N, CA, C and O atoms as a GROMACS GRO file, in nm:
protein
  460
    1MET      N    1  -7.133   3.376   1.472
    1MET     CA    2  -7.170   3.407   1.612
    1MET      C    3  -7.294   3.309   1.660
    1MET      O    4  -7.306   3.276   1.778
    2LEU      N    5  -7.391   3.263   1.548
    2LEU     CA    6  -7.513   3.219   1.616
    2LEU      C    7  -7.469   3.058   1.676
    2LEU      O    8  -7.538   2.987   1.748
    3GLU      N    9  -7.327   3.026   1.616
    3GLU     CA   10  -7.281   2.883   1.681
    3GLU      C   11  -7.285   2.903   1.836
    3GLU      O   12  -7.334   2.818   1.910
    4ASP      N   13  -7.236   3.007   1.875
    4ASP     CA   14  -7.190   3.008   2.024
    4ASP      C   15  -7.370   3.039   2.110
    4ASP      O   16  -7.387   3.077   2.226
    5VAL      N   17  -7.439   3.020   2.046
    5VAL     CA   18  -7.579   3.048   2.133
    5VAL      C   19  -7.633   2.914   2.128
    5VAL      O   20  -7.654   2.853   2.024
    6ASN      N   21  -7.650   2.877   2.228
    6ASN     CA   22  -7.717   2.752   2.304
    6ASN      C   23  -7.831   2.769   2.317
    6ASN      O   24  -7.865   2.862   2.390
    7PRO      N   25  -7.937   2.682   2.247
    7PRO     CA   26  -8.093   2.708   2.256
    7PRO      C   27  -8.128   2.602   2.364
    7PRO      O   28  -8.068   2.498   2.392
    8PRO      N   29  -8.257   2.664   2.426
    8PRO     CA   30  -8.295   2.566   2.563
    8PRO      C   31  -8.389   2.478   2.498
    8PRO      O   32  -8.508   2.503   2.477
    9TYR      N   33  -8.331   2.380   2.471
    9TYR     CA   34  -8.403   2.278   2.394
    9TYR      C   35  -8.536   2.238   2.475
    9TYR      O   36  -8.637   2.231   2.405
   10CYS      N   37  -8.549   2.213   2.604
   10CYS     CA   38  -8.625   2.151   2.688
   10CYS      C   39  -8.764   2.276   2.710
   10CYS      O   40  -8.876   2.257   2.758
   11SER      N   41  -8.707   2.391   2.661
   11SER     CA   42  -8.823   2.534   2.674
   11SER      C   43  -8.872   2.540   2.525
   11SER      O   44  -8.985   2.584   2.505
   12LEU      N   45  -8.789   2.496   2.412
   12LEU     CA   46  -8.815   2.486   2.285
   12LEU      C   47  -8.932   2.402   2.260
   12LEU      O   48  -9.037   2.440   2.209
   13LEU      N   49  -8.898   2.271   2.306
   13LEU     CA   50  -8.997   2.159   2.302
   13LEU      C   51  -9.110   2.131   2.379
   13LEU      O   52  -9.174   2.029   2.355
   14CYS      N   53  -9.150   2.223   2.486
   14CYS     CA   54  -9.270   2.230   2.551
   14CYS      C   55  -9.361   2.273   2.454
   14CYS      O   56  -9.341   2.369   2.380
   15SER      N   57  -9.482   2.189   2.454
   15SER     CA   58  -9.585   2.192   2.367
   15SER      C   59  -9.720   2.265   2.423
   15SER      O   60  -9.820   2.284   2.353
   16ASP      N   61  -9.708   2.304   2.566
   16ASP     CA   62  -9.790   2.408   2.622
   16ASP      C   63  -9.785   2.538   2.579
   16ASP      O   64  -9.684   2.600   2.612
   17VAL      N   65  -9.878   2.603   2.506
   17VAL     CA   66  -9.867   2.728   2.456
   17VAL      C   67  -9.872   2.825   2.598
   17VAL      O   68  -9.789   2.916   2.596
   18SER      N   69  -9.947   2.818   2.708
   18SER     CA   70  -9.940   2.880   2.797
   18SER      C   71  -9.910   2.855   2.925
   18SER      O   72  -9.974   2.878   3.027
   19CYS      N   73  -9.730   2.769   2.900
   19CYS     CA   74  -9.684   2.720   3.020
   19CYS      C   75  -9.634   2.807   3.141
   19CYS      O   76  -9.573   2.914   3.137
   20PRO      N   77  -9.681   2.720   3.270
   20PRO     CA   78  -9.684   2.803   3.373
   20PRO      C   79  -9.547   2.806   3.419
   20PRO      O   80  -9.525   2.896   3.500
   21ASP      N   81  -9.452   2.733   3.391
   21ASP     CA   82  -9.322   2.727   3.398
   21ASP      C   83  -9.224   2.844   3.410
   21ASP      O   84  -9.181   2.890   3.304
   22PRO      N   85  -9.187   2.892   3.516
   22PRO     CA   86  -9.137   3.046   3.499
   22PRO      C   87  -8.970   3.019   3.458
   22PRO      O   88  -8.909   3.122   3.433
   23GLU      N   89  -8.883   2.876   3.449
   23GLU     CA   90  -8.785   2.880   3.395
   23GLU      C   91  -8.777   2.878   3.264
   23GLU      O   92  -8.682   2.926   3.202
   24HIS      N   93  -8.889   2.818   3.205
   24HIS     CA   94  -8.896   2.804   3.026
   24HIS      C   95  -8.940   2.955   3.010
   24HIS      O   96  -8.906   2.994   2.898
   25VAL      N   97  -8.998   3.044   3.078
   25VAL     CA   98  -8.993   3.204   3.022
   25VAL      C   99  -8.873   3.248   3.044
   25VAL      O  100  -8.836   3.334   2.965
   26ARG      N  101  -8.810   3.222   3.113
   26ARG     CA  102  -8.649   3.293   3.143
   26ARG      C  103  -8.581   3.204   3.034
   26ARG      O  104  -8.530   3.275   2.948
   27ALA      N  105  -8.570   3.112   3.019
   27ALA     CA  106  -8.466   3.076   2.907
   27ALA      C  107  -8.500   3.088   2.782
   27ALA      O  108  -8.412   3.050   2.705
   28LEU      N  109  -8.630   3.141   2.716
   28LEU     CA  110  -8.654   3.153   2.606
   28LEU      C  111  -8.647   3.323   2.585
   28LEU      O  112  -8.636   3.360   2.469
   29ASN      N  113  -8.652   3.406   2.670
   29ASN     CA  114  -8.628   3.544   2.724
   29ASN      C  115  -8.436   3.526   2.676
   29ASN      O  116  -8.386   3.570   2.572
   30SER      N  117  -8.377   3.465   2.765
   30SER     CA  118  -8.262   3.472   2.783
   30SER      C  119  -8.203   3.432   2.664
   30SER      O  120  -8.103   3.496   2.632
   31TYR      N  121  -8.253   3.304   2.557
   31TYR     CA  122  -8.222   3.268   2.423
   31TYR      C  123  -8.247   3.393   2.336
   31TYR      O  124  -8.142   3.435   2.288
   32ALA      N  125  -8.347   3.459   2.302
   32ALA     CA  126  -8.416   3.594   2.233
   32ALA      C  127  -8.316   3.681   2.270
   32ALA      O  128  -8.286   3.750   2.172
   33ASN      N  129  -8.235   3.714   2.390
   33ASN     CA  130  -8.143   3.824   2.398
   33ASN      C  131  -7.997   3.739   2.336
   33ASN      O  132  -7.894   3.802   2.310
   34ASP      N  133  -8.004   3.656   2.326
   34ASP     CA  134  -7.856   3.580   2.318
   34ASP      C  135  -7.840   3.601   2.176
   34ASP      O  136  -7.735   3.645   2.131
   35LEU      N  137  -7.953   3.570   2.093
   35LEU     CA  138  -7.975   3.585   1.943
   35LEU      C  139  -7.975   3.707   1.900
   35LEU      O  140  -7.933   3.722   1.785
   36THR      N  141  -8.013   3.814   1.966
   36THR     CA  142  -8.015   3.964   1.928
   36THR      C  143  -7.890   3.998   1.944
   36THR      O  144  -7.853   4.065   1.847
   37LYS      N  145  -7.786   3.979   2.042
   37LYS     CA  146  -7.668   4.018   2.052
   37LYS      C  147  -7.623   3.959   1.959
   37LYS      O  148  -7.597   4.048   1.878
   38ALA      N  149  -7.586   3.835   1.903
   38ALA     CA  150  -7.547   3.765   1.796
   38ALA      C  151  -7.550   3.851   1.684
   38ALA      O  152  -7.455   3.903   1.625
   39CYS      N  153  -7.653   3.858   1.667
   39CYS     CA  154  -7.680   3.951   1.506
   39CYS      C  155  -7.609   4.113   1.516
   39CYS      O  156  -7.565   4.192   1.433
   40ILE      N  157  -7.622   4.113   1.654
   40ILE     CA  158  -7.591   4.273   1.629
   40ILE      C  159  -7.442   4.286   1.649
   40ILE      O  160  -7.411   4.398   1.608
   41GLU      N  161  -7.362   4.237   1.683
   41GLU     CA  162  -7.225   4.176   1.674
   41GLU      C  163  -7.163   4.142   1.553
   41GLU      O  164  -7.054   4.181   1.512
   42ALA      N  165  -7.240   4.067   1.499
   42ALA     CA  166  -7.225   4.017   1.360
   42ALA      C  167  -7.222   4.107   1.253
   42ALA      O  168  -7.154   4.091   1.151
   43SER      N  169  -7.316   4.228   1.284
   43SER     CA  170  -7.330   4.318   1.178
   43SER      C  171  -7.223   4.406   1.213
   43SER      O  172  -7.187   4.478   1.120
   44TYR      N  173  -7.168   4.419   1.312
   44TYR     CA  174  -7.094   4.522   1.350
   44TYR      C  175  -6.955   4.506   1.278
   44TYR      O  176  -6.887   4.598   1.231
   45GLN      N  177  -6.920   4.352   1.276
   45GLN     CA  178  -6.817   4.317   1.217
   45GLN      C  179  -6.800   4.294   1.056
   45GLN      O  180  -6.694   4.277   0.996
   46HIS      N  181  -6.907   4.297   1.013
   46HIS     CA  182  -6.931   4.241   0.843
   46HIS      C  183  -7.028   4.355   0.782
   46HIS      O  184  -7.051   4.356   0.661
   47ILE      N  185  -7.081   4.446   0.864
   47ILE     CA  186  -7.132   4.579   0.764
   47ILE      C  187  -7.078   4.697   0.770
   47ILE      O  188  -7.117   4.750   0.874
   48PRO      N  189  -7.011   4.762   0.714
   48PRO     CA  190  -6.957   4.889   0.732
   48PRO      C  191  -7.049   5.000   0.760
   48PRO      O  192  -7.161   5.014   0.711
   49CYS      N  193  -6.987   5.083   0.848
   49CYS     CA  194  -7.043   5.152   0.895
   49CYS      C  195  -7.003   5.314   0.896
   49CYS      O  196  -6.882   5.330   0.915
   50ALA      N  197  -7.071   5.423   0.882
   50ALA     CA  198  -6.992   5.545   0.846
   50ALA      C  199  -6.976   5.587   0.981
   50ALA      O  200  -7.015   5.534   1.085
   51VAL      N  201  -6.897   5.717   0.959
   51VAL     CA  202  -6.792   5.746   1.076
   51VAL      C  203  -6.903   5.842   1.169
   51VAL      O  204  -6.964   5.929   1.107
   52ASN      N  205  -6.924   5.830   1.299
   52ASN     CA  206  -6.991   5.902   1.366
   52ASN      C  207  -6.922   6.065   1.342
   52ASN      O  208  -6.813   6.083   1.397
   53ARG      N  209  -6.975   6.169   1.273
   53ARG     CA  210  -6.918   6.286   1.274
   53ARG      C  211  -6.910   6.385   1.434
   53ARG      O  212  -6.824   6.467   1.467
   54ALA      N  213  -6.988   6.357   1.483
   54ALA     CA  214  -6.976   6.419   1.620
   54ALA      C  215  -6.888   6.355   1.697
   54ALA      O  216  -6.854   6.425   1.793
   55SER      N  217  -6.830   6.237   1.695
   55SER     CA  218  -6.732   6.199   1.811
   55SER      C  219  -6.570   6.200   1.714
   55SER      O  220  -6.461   6.179   1.768
   56SER      N  221  -6.584   6.222   1.607
   56SER     CA  222  -6.472   6.197   1.514
   56SER      C  223  -6.419   6.387   1.455
   56SER      O  224  -6.305   6.427   1.435
   57GLY      N  225  -6.541   6.461   1.444
   57GLY     CA  226  -6.486   6.624   1.426
   57GLY      C  227  -6.448   6.617   1.273
   57GLY      O  228  -6.386   6.700   1.206
   58GLN      N  229  -6.492   6.518   1.244
   58GLN     CA  230  -6.446   6.545   1.055
   58GLN      C  231  -6.593   6.544   0.989
   58GLN      O  232  -6.676   6.453   0.991
   59LEU      N  233  -6.603   6.694   0.919
   59LEU     CA  234  -6.707   6.706   0.829
   59LEU      C  235  -6.691   6.684   0.678
   59LEU      O  236  -6.588   6.723   0.624
   60PRO      N  237  -6.810   6.611   0.591
   60PRO     CA  238  -6.760   6.587   0.459
   60PRO      C  239  -6.742   6.740   0.392
   60PRO      O  240  -6.827   6.824   0.423
   61GLY      N  241  -6.654   6.773   0.317
   61GLY     CA  242  -6.643   6.846   0.235
   61GLY      C  243  -6.514   6.953   0.291
   61GLY      O  244  -6.474   7.043   0.218
   62TRP      N  245  -6.468   6.934   0.404
   62TRP     CA  246  -6.438   7.004   0.486
   62TRP      C  247  -6.292   7.042   0.396
   62TRP      O  248  -6.268   7.162   0.379
   63ASN      N  249  -6.200   6.943   0.340
   63ASN     CA  250  -6.043   6.970   0.295
   63ASN      C  251  -6.096   7.035   0.167
   63ASN      O  252  -6.021   7.128   0.139
   64SER      N  253  -6.216   7.020   0.059
   64SER     CA  254  -6.202   7.043  -0.080
   64SER      C  255  -6.260   7.217  -0.049
   64SER      O  256  -6.210   7.303  -0.122
   65TYR      N  257  -6.353   7.259   0.045
   65TYR     CA  258  -6.434   7.363   0.053
   65TYR      C  259  -6.357   7.481   0.141
   65TYR      O  260  -6.331   7.597   0.106
   66VAL      N  261  -6.330   7.418   0.259
   66VAL     CA  262  -6.318   7.508   0.403
   66VAL      C  263  -6.199   7.524   0.410
   66VAL      O  264  -6.173   7.642   0.435
   67GLU      N  265  -6.088   7.443   0.397
   67GLU     CA  266  -5.954   7.451   0.403
   67GLU      C  267  -5.844   7.551   0.320
   67GLU      O  268  -5.742   7.602   0.366
   68PRO      N  269  -5.886   7.559   0.211
   68PRO     CA  270  -5.833   7.695   0.155
   68PRO      C  271  -5.882   7.817   0.181
   68PRO      O  272  -5.813   7.913   0.148
   69LEU      N  273  -5.984   7.834   0.232
   69LEU     CA  274  -6.062   7.938   0.281
   69LEU      C  275  -5.975   7.988   0.429
   69LEU      O  276  -5.949   8.105   0.459
   70ARG      N  277  -5.941   7.869   0.505
   70ARG     CA  278  -5.888   7.878   0.625
   70ARG      C  279  -5.741   7.921   0.597
   70ARG      O  280  -5.684   8.001   0.671
   71ASP      N  281  -5.695   7.879   0.513
   71ASP     CA  282  -5.543   7.879   0.501
   71ASP      C  283  -5.551   8.073   0.433
   71ASP      O  284  -5.491   8.164   0.492
   72LYS      N  285  -5.612   8.090   0.341
   72LYS     CA  286  -5.612   8.220   0.280
   72LYS      C  287  -5.644   8.311   0.429
   72LYS      O  288  -5.570   8.407   0.451
   73SER      N  289  -5.713   8.291   0.491
   73SER     CA  290  -5.751   8.372   0.604
   73SER      C  291  -5.642   8.406   0.689
   73SER      O  292  -5.615   8.518   0.734
   74LEU      N  293  -5.575   8.286   0.708
   74LEU     CA  294  -5.458   8.295   0.816
   74LEU      C  295  -5.340   8.344   0.732
   74LEU      O  296  -5.270   8.421   0.797
   75PHE      N  297  -5.297   8.322   0.607
   75PHE     CA  298  -5.228   8.399   0.541
   75PHE      C  299  -5.226   8.555   0.528
   75PHE      O  300  -5.125   8.625   0.531
   76TRP      N  301  -5.360   8.599   0.512
   76TRP     CA  302  -5.412   8.742   0.537
   76TRP      C  303  -5.396   8.789   0.698
   76TRP      O  304  -5.364   8.906   0.717
   77HIS      N  305  -5.412   8.723   0.786
   77HIS     CA  306  -5.417   8.727   0.946
   77HIS      C  307  -5.264   8.766   0.958
   77HIS      O  308  -5.231   8.866   1.022
   78HIS      N  309  -5.180   8.693   0.902
   78HIS     CA  310  -5.045   8.711   0.954
   78HIS      C  311  -4.975   8.824   0.875
   78HIS      O  312  -4.891   8.898   0.927
   79ILE      N  313  -5.013   8.834   0.752
   79ILE     CA  314  -4.945   8.966   0.710
   79ILE      C  315  -4.998   9.071   0.768
   79ILE      O  316  -4.914   9.158   0.790
   80TRP      N  317  -5.143   9.106   0.814
   80TRP     CA  318  -5.224   9.188   0.913
   80TRP      C  319  -5.120   9.199   1.043
   80TRP      O  320  -5.060   9.304   1.069
   81VAL      N  321  -5.105   9.071   1.123
   81VAL     CA  322  -5.017   9.114   1.231
   81VAL      C  323  -4.856   9.175   1.171
   81VAL      O  324  -4.786   9.250   1.239
   82ASP      N  325  -4.824   9.134   1.055
   82ASP     CA  326  -4.700   9.199   1.022
   82ASP      C  327  -4.657   9.350   1.010
   82ASP      O  328  -4.552   9.414   1.018
   83CYS      N  329  -4.824   9.382   0.980
   83CYS     CA  330  -4.806   9.529   0.964
   83CYS      C  331  -4.855   9.624   1.079
   83CYS      O  332  -4.867   9.747   1.078
   84GLY      N  333  -4.886   9.517   1.196
   84GLY     CA  334  -4.884   9.623   1.326
   84GLY      C  335  -5.009   9.624   1.331
   84GLY      O  336  -5.060   9.731   1.363
   85ARG      N  337  -5.091   9.519   1.306
   85ARG     CA  338  -5.242   9.515   1.340
   85ARG      C  339  -5.312   9.676   1.308
   85ARG      O  340  -5.350   9.757   1.392
   86PRO      N  341  -5.313   9.692   1.153
   86PRO     CA  342  -5.390   9.835   1.124
   86PRO      C  343  -5.529   9.804   1.157
   86PRO      O  344  -5.579   9.694   1.137
   87ARG      N  345  -5.590   9.903   1.208
   87ARG     CA  346  -5.769   9.924   1.275
   87ARG      C  347  -5.817   9.944   1.106
   87ARG      O  348  -5.904   9.860   1.080
   88SER      N  349  -5.789  10.017   1.005
   88SER     CA  350  -5.838  10.049   0.857
   88SER      C  351  -5.706  10.064   0.774
   88SER      O  352  -5.597  10.098   0.821
   89GLY      N  353  -5.734  10.032   0.640
   89GLY     CA  354  -5.682  10.020   0.548
   89GLY      C  355  -5.670   9.929   0.446
   89GLY      O  356  -5.764   9.851   0.465
   90TYR      N  357  -5.601   9.888   0.337
   90TYR     CA  358  -5.657   9.800   0.249
   90TYR      C  359  -5.627   9.648   0.304
   90TYR      O  360  -5.702   9.552   0.289
   91VAL      N  361  -5.492   9.649   0.375
   91VAL     CA  362  -5.456   9.514   0.440
   91VAL      C  363  -5.565   9.475   0.559
   91VAL      O  364  -5.601   9.357   0.559
   92ALA      N  365  -5.618   9.559   0.655
   92ALA     CA  366  -5.705   9.516   0.744
   92ALA      C  367  -5.869   9.509   0.653
   92ALA      O  368  -5.961   9.437   0.694
   93ASP      N  369  -5.876   9.565   0.572
   93ASP     CA  370  -6.001   9.499   0.495
   93ASP      C  371  -6.001   9.362   0.443
   93ASP      O  372  -6.076   9.270   0.473
   94ILE      N  373  -5.880   9.367   0.340
   94ILE     CA  374  -5.874   9.234   0.306
   94ILE      C  375  -5.899   9.093   0.415
   94ILE      O  376  -5.977   9.000   0.393
   95MET      N  377  -5.810   9.108   0.533
   95MET     CA  378  -5.801   9.023   0.661
   95MET      C  379  -5.942   9.006   0.704
   95MET      O  380  -5.980   8.892   0.732
   96ARG      N  381  -6.027   9.108   0.712
   96ARG     CA  382  -6.161   9.081   0.751
   96ARG      C  383  -6.222   9.033   0.659
   96ARG      O  384  -6.296   8.943   0.699
   97ASN      N  385  -6.230   9.057   0.512
   97ASN     CA  386  -6.296   8.989   0.439
   97ASN      C  387  -6.289   8.849   0.401
   97ASN      O  388  -6.383   8.778   0.365
   98THR      N  389  -6.147   8.814   0.415
   98THR     CA  390  -6.114   8.634   0.423
   98THR      C  391  -6.156   8.589   0.543
   98THR      O  392  -6.192   8.472   0.547
   99ARG      N  393  -6.162   8.670   0.666
   99ARG     CA  394  -6.191   8.590   0.778
   99ARG      C  395  -6.356   8.567   0.766
   99ARG      O  396  -6.405   8.456   0.789
  100ALA      N  397  -6.426   8.667   0.734
  100ALA     CA  398  -6.585   8.660   0.710
  100ALA      C  399  -6.619   8.568   0.587
  100ALA      O  400  -6.735   8.530   0.572
  101ALA      N  401  -6.551   8.543   0.526
  101ALA     CA  402  -6.545   8.441   0.425
  101ALA      C  403  -6.527   8.291   0.461
  101ALA      O  404  -6.605   8.203   0.424
  102TYR      N  405  -6.410   8.269   0.542
  102TYR     CA  406  -6.393   8.116   0.604
  102TYR      C  407  -6.519   8.091   0.698
  102TYR      O  408  -6.589   7.991   0.682
  103HIS      N  409  -6.540   8.168   0.780
  103HIS     CA  410  -6.619   8.165   0.891
  103HIS      C  411  -6.799   8.138   0.821
  103HIS      O  412  -6.880   8.069   0.883
  104ARG      N  413  -6.827   8.194   0.712
  104ARG     CA  414  -6.936   8.185   0.668
  104ARG      C  415  -6.928   8.046   0.604
  104ARG      O  416  -7.036   7.992   0.578
  105VAL      N  417  -6.834   7.992   0.582
  105VAL     CA  418  -6.849   7.859   0.483
  105VAL      C  419  -6.825   7.771   0.615
  105VAL      O  420  -6.857   7.656   0.584
  106VAL      N  421  -6.793   7.775   0.713
  106VAL     CA  422  -6.767   7.712   0.858
  106VAL      C  423  -6.896   7.687   0.884
  106VAL      O  424  -6.936   7.571   0.886
  107ARG      N  425  -6.988   7.801   0.910
  107ARG     CA  426  -7.123   7.790   0.964
  107ARG      C  427  -7.179   7.718   0.865
  107ARG      O  428  -7.183   7.602   0.905
  108ARG      N  429  -7.233   7.728   0.735
  108ARG     CA  430  -7.258   7.647   0.666
  108ARG      C  431  -7.247   7.498   0.633
  108ARG      O  432  -7.340   7.434   0.582
  109LYS      N  433  -7.124   7.448   0.665
  109LYS     CA  434  -7.081   7.331   0.669
  109LYS      C  435  -7.132   7.252   0.791
  109LYS      O  436  -7.179   7.139   0.794
  110ILE      N  437  -7.105   7.363   0.917
  110ILE     CA  438  -7.168   7.269   1.017
  110ILE      C  439  -7.339   7.250   1.010
  110ILE      O  440  -7.397   7.152   1.057
  111LYS      N  441  -7.389   7.333   0.960
  111LYS     CA  442  -7.508   7.376   0.967
  111LYS      C  443  -7.586   7.224   0.864
  111LYS      O  444  -7.681   7.154   0.899
  112LEU      N  445  -7.508   7.215   0.740
  112LEU     CA  446  -7.556   7.123   0.685
  112LEU      C  447  -7.557   6.961   0.739
  112LEU      O  448  -7.640   6.872   0.718
  113ALA      N  449  -7.405   6.960   0.836
  113ALA     CA  450  -7.368   6.844   0.920
  113ALA      C  451  -7.476   6.775   0.996
  113ALA      O  452  -7.506   6.656   1.004
  114ILE      N  453  -7.542   6.910   1.062
  114ILE     CA  454  -7.635   6.877   1.157
  114ILE      C  455  -7.757   6.804   1.096
  114ILE      O  456  -7.825   6.714   1.146
  115ARG      N  457  -7.767   6.856   0.990
  115ARG     CA  458  -7.937   6.779   0.939
  115ARG      C  459  -7.892   6.658   0.916
  115ARG      O  460  -7.969   6.569   0.879
   0.00000   0.00000   0.00000
């Protein structure tokens, strides 16, 4: 990447520390910007970076902790629907408990991901 950056030789060879030539200042600033951009681009290409969780929607530990509770909650929800959506009873209690456990773990995972 640095091979593509052309140094401003006349500005670099200027021996006046307080050079009044605005072209030298502009060339040196442009050179510094080009060096910075080349280093950043090289780092993106060669240094592994983590996935941005906010944009990817992936949370670490989701498959191992949350997914089984989600499946169990959905299973009992479908049974509850098949039973005619009772407001009370054994099936309604299990459905509510599994849903609450699932949502508890989801909130905990999201809270940990935000930190």
